[in-house]
C-alpha positions as CSV (number, residue, x, y, z in Angstrom):
1,X,-2.4,22.8,0.9
2,X,-0.3,21.4,3.7
3,X,0.7,23.8,6.5
4,X,3.6,21.8,7.9
5,X,4.4,24.5,10.4
6,X,1.0,24.0,12.1
7,X,1.8,20.3,12.8
8,X,4.1,18.9,15.4
9,X,2.6,15.3,15.4
10,X,-0.2,13.4,13.7
11,X,-2.6,14.3,16.6
12,X,-2.3,17.9,15.5
13,X,-4.1,17.2,12.2
14,X,-7.6,17.0,13.6
15,X,-6.8,19.8,16.0
16,X,-5.7,22.1,13.2
17,X,-8.4,21.2,10.7
18,X,-11.2,21.6,13.3
19,X,-10.0,25.2,13.8
20,X,-9.9,26.2,10.2
21,X,-12.4,23.8,8.5
22,X,-14.5,22.7,11.5
23,X,-17.9,22.9,9.6
24,X,-16.5,21.2,6.4
25,X,-17.0,17.5,5.6
26,X,-13.9,15.4,6.5
27,X,-15.2,11.9,6.0
28,X,-17.9,10.4,3.7
29,X,-18.8,6.8,4.1
30,X,-21.9,5.1,2.5
31,X,-23.8,8.4,2.6
32,X,-22.7,9.3,6.2
33,X,-20.8,12.6,6.5
34,X,-18.6,13.6,9.4
35,X,-17.2,17.2,9.8
36,X,-13.7,18.1,10.9
37,X,-15.2,19.4,14.2
38,X,-16.9,16.0,14.8
39,X,-13.6,14.2,14.0
40,X,-11.9,16.4,16.6
41,X,-14.5,15.7,19.2
42,X,-14.4,12.0,18.6
43,X,-10.6,11.9,18.6
44,X,-10.7,13.4,22.1
45,X,-13.4,10.9,23.3
46,X,-11.5,7.9,21.9
47,X,-8.3,9.1,23.4
48,X,-9.9,9.5,26.8
49,X,-11.5,6.1,26.5
50,X,-8.2,4.4,25.8
51,X,-6.6,6.2,28.7
52,X,-9.5,5.0,30.9
53,X,-8.8,1.5,29.6
54,X,-5.3,1.9,31.2
55,X,-3.6,2.2,27.8
56,X,-0.3,4.1,28.3
57,X,1.8,5.9,25.6
58,X,3.1,3.3,23.2
59,X,0.2,0.8,23.8
60,X,-0.8,-1.1,20.7
61,X,-4.5,-0.7,19.7
62,X,-5.7,-3.3,17.2
63,X,-8.1,-2.5,14.3
64,X,-9.7,-5.3,12.3
65,X,-12.3,-3.9,9.9
66,X,-12.9,-3.0,6.3
67,X,-12.5,0.6,5.1
68,X,-14.8,3.0,6.9
69,X,-14.9,6.4,8.5
70,X,-14.4,4.7,11.9
71,X,-10.9,3.8,11.0
72,X,-9.8,7.4,10.6
73,X,-11.7,8.4,13.8
74,X,-9.9,5.7,15.7
75,X,-6.6,6.6,14.2
76,X,-7.1,10.2,15.2
77,X,-8.0,9.0,18.7
78,X,-5.1,6.7,19.1
79,X,-2.7,9.4,17.9
80,X,-4.2,11.8,20.5
81,X,-3.6,9.3,23.3
82,X,0.0,8.7,22.0
83,X,-0.9,5.1,21.5
84,X,-0.3,3.1,18.3
85,X,-3.0,1.8,15.9
86,X,-2.1,-1.6,14.5
87,X,-4.3,-2.4,11.6
88,X,-4.7,-6.1,10.8
89,X,-5.1,-7.5,7.3
90,X,-8.7,-8.8,7.4
91,X,-7.9,-11.2,4.6
92,X,-5.7,-13.3,6.9
93,X,-6.8,-16.6,8.2
94,X,-7.6,-17.0,11.9
95,X,-4.1,-18.3,12.9
96,X,-2.4,-15.5,11.0
97,X,-4.6,-12.9,12.7
98,X,-3.9,-14.5,16.0
99,X,-0.2,-14.2,15.3
100,X,-0.4,-10.5,14.3
101,X,-2.5,-9.4,17.2
102,X,-0.4,-11.2,19.7
103,X,2.8,-10.0,18.1
104,X,1.6,-6.5,18.4
105,X,0.7,-7.1,22.1
106,X,-2.7,-5.6,21.4
107,X,-4.4,-4.2,24.4
108,X,-7.7,-2.9,23.0
109,X,-9.1,-4.3,19.8
110,X,-11.7,-2.7,17.5
111,X,-13.5,-5.2,15.3
112,X,-15.9,-4.8,12.4
113,X,-19.1,-6.8,12.1
114,X,-17.7,-9.0,9.3
115,X,-15.0,-10.3,11.7
116,X,-16.9,-10.9,14.9
117,X,-16.9,-14.6,14.2
118,X,-13.2,-15.0,13.6
119,X,-12.3,-13.0,16.8
120,X,-14.7,-15.0,18.8
121,X,-12.9,-18.1,17.5
122,X,-9.4,-16.9,18.6
123,X,-10.4,-14.6,21.5
124,X,-9.1,-16.9,24.2
125,X,-5.7,-17.0,22.5
126,X,-5.4,-13.2,22.4
127,X,-3.5,-13.0,25.6
128,X,-2.8,-9.3,25.8
129,X,-6.3,-8.1,24.7
130,X,-8.2,-6.6,27.6
131,X,-11.2,-5.2,25.8
132,X,-12.9,-5.8,22.4
133,X,-15.0,-3.0,20.9
134,X,-17.6,-3.8,18.2
135,X,-17.2,-1.1,15.6
136,X,-20.6,-1.7,14.1
137,X,-22.4,-2.7,17.4
138,X,-24.8,-5.5,17.6
139,X,-22.6,-7.9,19.6
140,X,-24.0,-9.6,22.7
141,X,-20.8,-9.2,24.7
142,X,-18.7,-6.4,23.2
143,X,-19.5,-2.8,23.7
144,X,-20.4,-0.8,20.6
145,X,-17.9,1.8,19.4
146,X,-20.5,4.6,19.4
147,X,-21.7,3.7,22.9
148,X,-18.2,3.4,24.3
149,X,-16.9,6.5,22.6
150,X,-19.8,8.8,23.5
151,X,-19.5,7.9,27.2
152,X,-16.0,9.5,27.3
153,X,-15.0,13.1,27.9
154,X,-14.4,15.3,24.8
155,X,-11.8,17.4,26.5
156,X,-8.4,17.1,24.8
157,X,-6.2,15.0,27.2
158,X,-3.1,16.9,25.9
159,X,-0.9,13.8,26.3
160,X,2.8,14.8,25.6
161,X,3.9,13.4,22.2
162,X,7.5,13.1,20.9
163,X,8.3,13.2,17.2
164,X,10.0,9.8,17.5
165,X,7.0,8.2,19.1
166,X,5.2,5.5,17.1
167,X,1.8,6.4,15.7
168,X,1.0,3.5,13.3
169,X,2.2,-0.1,13.1
170,X,1.7,-1.7,9.8
171,X,2.3,-5.4,9.1
172,X,4.2,-6.5,6.0
173,X,2.2,-8.7,3.7
174,X,3.9,-11.9,4.8
175,X,4.3,-13.6,1.5
176,X,7.2,-15.4,3.1
177,X,7.3,-16.3,6.7
178,X,5.5,-14.3,9.5
179,X,4.5,-10.7,8.9
180,X,6.7,-8.1,10.6
181,X,5.4,-5.0,12.4
182,X,6.6,-1.8,10.8
183,X,6.9,1.1,13.2
184,X,6.0,4.4,11.7
185,X,6.5,7.5,13.8
186,X,5.1,11.0,14.0
187,X,8.3,12.1,12.4
188,X,7.8,9.7,9.5
189,X,4.3,11.2,8.8
190,X,5.5,14.8,9.0
191,X,8.2,13.9,6.5
192,X,5.7,12.3,4.2
193,X,3.5,15.4,4.4
194,X,6.5,17.6,3.6
195,X,7.4,15.4,0.7
196,X,3.9,15.5,-0.6
197,X,3.8,19.3,-0.3
198,X,7.1,19.8,-2.1
199,X,7.3,16.9,-4.4
200,X,4.7,17.8,-7.0
201,X,2.4,14.9,-6.4
202,X,0.1,15.5,-3.4
203,X,-0.2,19.2,-2.6
204,X,-4.0,19.3,-2.8
205,X,-6.7,22.0,-2.6
206,X,-8.7,22.1,0.6
207,X,-12.4,21.3,0.1
208,X,-11.9,19.1,-2.9
209,X,-12.6,15.3,-2.7
210,X,-10.2,12.4,-2.6
211,X,-11.3,8.8,-2.9
212,X,-9.8,6.3,-0.4
213,X,-10.3,2.9,-2.0
214,X,-7.2,0.9,-1.0
215,X,-7.3,-1.1,2.2
216,X,-6.5,1.0,5.3
217,X,-4.4,-1.9,6.8
218,X,-2.0,-1.0,3.9
219,X,0.1,2.1,3.8
220,X,-1.5,3.3,0.6
221,X,-5.0,3.4,2.0
222,X,-4.1,4.7,5.4
223,X,-1.7,7.3,4.1
224,X,-4.1,8.7,1.5
225,X,-6.7,9.4,4.3
226,X,-4.0,11.1,6.4
227,X,-2.9,13.2,3.5
228,X,-6.5,14.1,2.7
229,X,-7.3,15.1,6.3
230,X,-4.1,17.0,6.7
231,X,-5.2,19.2,3.8
232,X,-8.8,19.7,4.7
233,X,-10.2,17.5,1.9
234,X,-13.4,15.6,1.8
235,X,-12.3,11.9,2.1
236,X,-14.7,9.6,0.2
237,X,-14.1,6.2,1.8
238,X,-14.9,2.9,-0.1
239,X,-15.6,-0.2,1.9
240,X,-14.6,-2.7,-0.7
241,X,-12.7,-2.4,-4.0
242,X,-15.8,-2.6,-6.2
243,X,-15.0,-1.0,-9.6
244,X,-18.6,0.0,-10.3
245,X,-19.0,1.6,-6.8
246,X,-15.7,3.5,-7.3
247,X,-16.8,4.8,-10.7
248,X,-20.1,5.9,-9.2
249,X,-18.4,7.8,-6.4
250,X,-15.9,9.4,-8.7
251,X,-18.8,10.9,-10.6
252,X,-21.2,11.6,-7.6
253,X,-18.6,13.5,-5.5
254,X,-16.7,15.0,-8.5
255,X,-13.6,13.5,-7.0
256,X,-10.4,15.4,-7.8
257,X,-7.6,13.0,-6.5
258,X,-7.3,9.3,-6.2
259,X,-4.8,6.5,-5.6
260,X,-5.3,3.0,-7.2
261,X,-3.0,0.0,-7.6
262,X,-2.5,-1.0,-11.3
263,X,-4.8,-4.0,-10.9
264,X,-7.7,-1.8,-9.8
265,X,-7.0,0.6,-12.8
266,X,-7.2,-2.5,-15.0
267,X,-10.6,-3.3,-13.5
268,X,-11.9,0.2,-13.9
269,X,-10.8,0.3,-17.6
270,X,-12.8,-2.9,-18.2
271,X,-16.2,-1.7,-16.9
272,X,-18.7,-1.4,-19.7
273,X,-19.6,2.2,-20.5
274,X,-16.7,3.7,-18.5
275,X,-15.8,5.9,-21.5
276,X,-19.2,7.6,-21.2
277,X,-18.8,8.7,-17.6
278,X,-18.1,12.2,-16.4
279,X,-14.6,12.5,-14.8
280,X,-14.1,16.1,-15.7
281,X,-13.2,17.2,-12.2
282,X,-10.5,14.5,-11.8
283,X,-7.1,16.1,-11.8
284,X,-4.7,13.3,-10.8
285,X,-4.6,9.6,-10.3
286,X,-1.7,8.3,-8.2
287,X,-0.7,4.7,-8.7
288,X,1.9,2.3,-7.3
289,X,2.5,-0.9,-5.3
290,X,3.1,-3.0,-8.4
291,X,4.2,-2.4,-12.0
292,X,1.7,-1.1,-14.6
293,X,1.7,-2.1,-18.2
294,X,1.8,0.7,-20.8
295,X,-1.4,-0.7,-22.3
296,X,-3.3,-0.3,-19.0
297,X,-1.8,3.1,-18.4
298,X,-2.5,4.4,-21.9
299,X,-6.1,3.1,-21.8
300,X,-6.7,4.7,-18.4
301,X,-5.2,8.0,-19.7
302,X,-7.7,7.9,-22.5
303,X,-10.7,7.2,-20.2
304,X,-10.0,9.5,-17.3
305,X,-8.2,12.3,-19.2
306,X,-6.3,13.4,-16.1
307,X,-2.7,13.5,-14.9
308,X,-1.1,10.2,-13.7
309,X,1.7,10.0,-11.2
310,X,3.5,6.9,-10.0
311,X,4.8,6.6,-6.4
312,X,7.2,3.8,-5.6
313,X,7.7,2.9,-1.9
314,X,7.4,0.2,0.6
315,X,5.6,0.0,4.0
316,X,9.1,0.3,5.5
317,X,9.7,3.6,3.7
318,X,6.4,5.0,4.9
319,X,5.0,4.5,1.4
320,X,7.4,7.2,0.1
321,X,10.4,6.6,-2.2
322,X,10.5,7.7,-5.8
323,X,8.0,9.7,-7.9
324,X,7.3,9.6,-11.6
325,X,5.7,13.0,-12.1
326,X,2.9,13.7,-14.6
327,X,5.3,15.5,-17.0
328,X,7.6,12.3,-17.0
329,X,4.6,10.3,-18.4
330,X,5.0,12.0,-21.7
331,X,6.2,9.3,-24.1
332,X,8.8,11.6,-25.6
333,X,10.6,11.7,-22.3
334,X,11.3,8.0,-22.6
335,X,10.8,7.4,-18.8
336,X,7.5,5.5,-18.7
337,X,9.2,2.2,-17.7
338,X,10.8,3.9,-14.7
339,X,9.6,4.6,-11.2
340,X,10.8,8.2,-11.3
341,X,13.3,10.0,-9.1
342,X,13.8,10.2,-5.4
343,X,11.4,12.6,-3.7
344,X,12.5,15.8,-1.8
345,X,14.6,14.9,1.2
346,X,15.1,11.3,-0.1
347,X,18.0,9.4,-1.5
348,X,18.2,6.2,-3.6
349,X,21.3,4.1,-4.2
350,X,21.9,0.9,-6.2
351,X,24.2,-1.4,-4.2
352,X,26.2,-3.6,-6.5
353,X,29.0,-6.1,-6.1
354,X,31.3,-5.7,-3.0
355,X,28.6,-3.5,-1.5
356,X,29.6,-0.5,-3.5
357,X,27.4,1.8,-5.6
358,X,26.7,0.4,-9.0
359,X,27.3,2.4,-12.2
360,X,24.4,3.8,-14.1
361,X,22.3,1.2,-15.9
362,X,23.9,-1.6,-13.8
363,X,21.4,-3.8,-11.8
364,X,21.9,-4.1,-8.0
365,X,19.8,-3.8,-4.9
366,X,17.8,-0.7,-4.3
367,X,18.6,1.1,-1.0
368,X,16.7,4.1,0.3
369,X,17.3,6.8,2.9
370,X,14.8,9.4,4.1
371,X,13.1,10.8,7.2
372,X,10.1,8.7,6.0
373,X,12.0,5.5,6.8
374,X,10.5,3.4,9.6
375,X,12.0,3.3,13.1
376,X,12.3,-0.5,12.7
377,X,10.5,-3.8,12.9
378,X,8.5,-4.2,16.1
379,X,10.5,-6.2,18.7
380,X,12.7,-7.7,15.9
381,X,16.1,-6.1,16.3
382,X,17.8,-8.7,14.1
383,X,15.5,-8.1,11.1
384,X,15.9,-4.3,11.6
385,X,19.7,-4.5,11.7
386,X,19.7,-6.6,8.4
387,X,17.3,-4.2,6.7
388,X,18.7,-0.8,7.8
389,X,22.5,-0.4,7.5
390,X,24.0,3.0,8.3
391,X,20.7,4.7,7.7
392,X,20.0,3.0,4.4
393,X,17.1,0.6,4.0
394,X,17.9,-2.3,1.7
395,X,14.6,-2.9,-0.1
396,X,15.2,-6.4,-1.5
397,X,14.2,-5.0,-4.9
398,X,16.6,-5.3,-7.8
399,X,16.9,-2.3,-10.1
400,X,19.1,0.4,-11.6
401,X,19.4,4.1,-12.0
402,X,19.9,5.7,-15.4
403,X,22.1,8.7,-16.1
404,X,19.3,11.1,-15.1
405,X,18.7,9.5,-11.8
406,X,15.5,7.7,-12.7
407,X,14.9,4.4,-11.0
408,X,14.1,1.2,-13.0
409,X,13.0,-1.9,-11.1
410,X,13.7,-5.4,-12.4
411,X,12.2,-7.5,-9.7
412,X,12.4,-8.7,-6.1
413,X,15.9,-10.1,-5.7
414,X,14.5,-13.3,-4.3
415,X,12.4,-13.8,-7.5
416,X,15.5,-13.8,-9.8
417,X,15.7,-16.8,-12.0
418,X,19.1,-18.4,-12.8
419,X,18.9,-20.3,-16.0
420,X,22.0,-21.8,-17.5
421,X,24.2,-19.4,-15.4
422,X,22.3,-16.4,-16.7
423,X,20.3,-14.1,-14.4
424,X,16.7,-13.5,-15.5
425,X,14.6,-10.9,-13.8
426,X,10.9,-11.9,-14.2
427,X,9.6,-8.3,-14.4
428,X,11.5,-7.8,-17.7
429,X,9.8,-10.9,-19.1
430,X,6.4,-9.9,-17.7
431,X,6.7,-6.4,-19.4
432,X,7.3,-8.1,-22.7
433,X,4.4,-10.5,-22.3
434,X,2.1,-7.7,-21.0
435,X,2.3,-6.0,-24.4
436,X,0.8,-8.9,-26.2
437,X,-2.7,-7.9,-27.4
438,X,-4.3,-11.0,-26.0
439,X,-2.7,-10.9,-22.5
440,X,-4.6,-9.4,-19.7
441,X,-2.3,-10.3,-16.8
442,X,0.9,-12.3,-16.4
443,X,3.4,-13.6,-13.9
444,X,6.8,-15.2,-14.6
445,X,8.4,-17.7,-12.3
446,X,11.4,-20.1,-12.3
447,X,10.6,-23.8,-12.3
448,X,13.0,-26.7,-11.9
449,X,14.8,-27.8,-15.1
450,X,17.1,-30.8,-15.3
451,X,19.3,-29.2,-18.0
452,X,19.3,-25.5,-17.1
453,X,18.8,-25.6,-13.4
454,X,15.8,-23.4,-13.7
455,X,13.5,-22.6,-16.6
456,X,11.4,-19.5,-17.2
457,X,7.7,-20.2,-17.1
458,X,4.9,-17.7,-17.7
459,X,1.5,-17.9,-16.2
460,X,-1.0,-16.0,-18.3
461,X,-4.5,-14.6,-18.0
462,X,-6.0,-13.9,-21.4
463,X,-8.4,-11.1,-22.2
464,X,-12.1,-12.1,-22.5
465,X,-12.8,-13.7,-25.9
466,X,-9.1,-14.0,-26.8
467,X,-7.6,-17.3,-28.0
468,X,-3.9,-17.8,-28.5
469,X,-1.6,-20.8,-28.0
470,X,1.6,-21.2,-26.2
471,X,3.8,-21.2,-29.2
472,X,2.4,-17.9,-30.5
473,X,3.1,-16.1,-27.2
474,X,6.6,-17.5,-26.9
475,X,7.4,-16.4,-30.5
476,X,6.0,-13.0,-29.7
477,X,8.3,-12.6,-26.7
478,X,11.4,-13.6,-28.7
479,X,10.9,-10.4,-30.7
480,X,11.2,-8.3,-27.6
481,X,13.8,-9.9,-25.2
482,X,16.8,-12.1,-25.4
483,X,16.3,-15.8,-26.2
484,X,17.4,-17.0,-22.8
485,X,14.8,-14.8,-21.1
486,X,11.9,-16.1,-23.1
487,X,9.4,-18.4,-21.4
488,X,10.0,-22.1,-22.1
489,X,6.4,-22.9,-21.2
490,X,3.1,-21.1,-20.7
491,X,0.3,-22.0,-18.3
492,X,-3.1,-20.4,-18.9
493,X,-5.2,-19.5,-15.9
494,X,-8.4,-17.5,-15.1
495,X,-6.9,-15.3,-12.4
496,X,-3.5,-14.7,-10.8
497,X,-3.2,-14.8,-7.0
498,X,-2.6,-11.4,-5.5
499,X,-2.7,-9.8,-2.1
500,X,-5.0,-6.9,-1.3
501,X,-2.4,-4.4,-2.5
502,X,-2.2,-6.0,-5.9
503,X,1.1,-7.7,-5.5
504,X,1.6,-11.1,-7.1
505,X,1.8,-14.0,-4.7
506,X,4.5,-15.8,-6.6
507,X,5.2,-18.3,-3.9
508,X,1.7,-19.7,-4.5
509,X,2.4,-20.0,-8.2
510,X,5.8,-21.7,-7.6
511,X,4.7,-24.1,-4.9
512,X,3.3,-26.9,-7.2
513,X,6.5,-27.1,-9.2
514,X,8.9,-27.1,-6.3
515,X,6.8,-29.4,-4.0
516,X,9.3,-32.3,-4.1
517,X,12.4,-30.3,-4.3
518,X,14.8,-29.9,-1.4
519,X,15.5,-26.3,-2.3
520,X,13.4,-23.5,-4.0
521,X,16.2,-22.8,-6.5
522,X,18.4,-25.2,-8.5
C-alpha cells in the first residue's frame, strides 16, 4: 500500500520505509539482499559523498550501468542530496554516450564494469565530469563505489527539497536526432504514486515481491523499482533481459507483480517447458511501451494465469497515461485493442483538424495532461514549447477515443504512410499481419513508389519452422483490412531492430529504401 501522506519528495521513500520496514528486504540482486534500513544508511552516505564532491542541488549525476541494486541505492542518495540522477542508455555507441553525458552536464559519473572501457575512451571529452566512480570496483584509477560510499557520514544531510525540483533525468530513445533530457520532478513521482494507489493497477501489498527486469535507464524499469520501494516490496532486480533467468526468478521468489514489454512476453511464452512452471503467486503482469498482439496476450494469459494490465505512457508523461485494467481485458468488453482510459488525475484529448478536439472514433494527435507530466526538456526551451502547449503534452502519437473514452493508438504520426492520397497507419496493418498463424513479429513501413508516392511494405519474422510465401500473407491481409492498406510487398527477416524498451526502430528499416531520395516521404 502507498502512504502518500507520508511522502513529500522521493527522498522520503527510504526514510519512511526504513522506519516501518527497516529489517525487511528491499533489494535482491544475484543473491545479494539489502534491507530497507541498509538502503536508508547508504542513501545518506551517497548524499553526503556527493555534497563532499561539491555537487549542489540540481547537479546532474550520471549513471551508466546495467540493472543492479546499486542503481536504486544511488537514486536514493541523489534524491537525498537534491541532485538529479541521469541514467544513460548503455546500448549507445561511444559518441552518443559522450553527447548524453555532456548534454546533462554530468558532474559525478557512476560506471559499471562492462562500460569502463567506453568511458576510458571518451573520458577526456567529458568536460563537466569531475569524478568517476567504479560501481563494481576493480579499476586502477577510479574509486570503487563501496569504498567511496562507506567513507562518508551516514547522518541524514536534510537538504531542503522542493516538490518542483528535478529528481530524475531520462533521455528519450533518440530514434531521430539527438536524445532529449526529460526532467522528472518530485511532484511527478508523487503524482505517479498517487495514480498507482488509486488507479487499480499498482496498489501493492508490502512484503510481496516485484521483478524489475526492464532497463533502469528507461522509465519502465526505474519507475517499477520506485513503486516497489515506496510500498515496502522486495524488489527482484534482473541484470539483463534473459527469459530463462526471469522465469527462474519468478518461481524462486514467488513473485507477485511484474512489468514486461510485449517483446519480452513473447520471449517468455516461447521458452520450452514454460507451461509446467509454478507461477501460482503471480497476481498481475503490467505491460506497455509497444503494442501487443492478441495472440501473444492470450498465450501469456494461458501460461501465467494472472491478471494483465496495460499502461500506455511516454517518458515525458512520467510513464503514466492511460490504463487498460484487468477487467477490460475480458473479450466480451470489446476493448482489447485499446490502451484503456486516462488514469486518475489525468486527461487525454485527440487534437484534430484546426487544432480542435476530434469527434469520437476520428483519428488525430493524442494530447495528455497530468501532474505526472515532465517539467520540460533539459536546456531545450524550444522543444519544450513545441511539445507542451497550455499544459497539454502533444505526444506525436496518432489515435482516437471511442464513445466510452477508451484510447486507440494508430501509430506515430511521423510513421504515417500516404499512398495514392490515402493515409495508412502502419499499426493497423501490423495488427492484421500479427494475427497470421505463421507470423512471429512484423513491422510496416512506407517505401518509395513511382505510381502511388509511397507503397506499403511489411517486414516479417516467421515463427520457427513456419514456411509461407509473400502472396499468401498479402491475400490473408486483404481479408482483414482495406485493399489500399494491404502490403504491396513483403520482406522476410530473422529479427526486427528494436531499442531496449521493445520499440521498433523503423528508421533503420526504412533507410535502405530511401537512401537515394531527397526526402523521406513522397
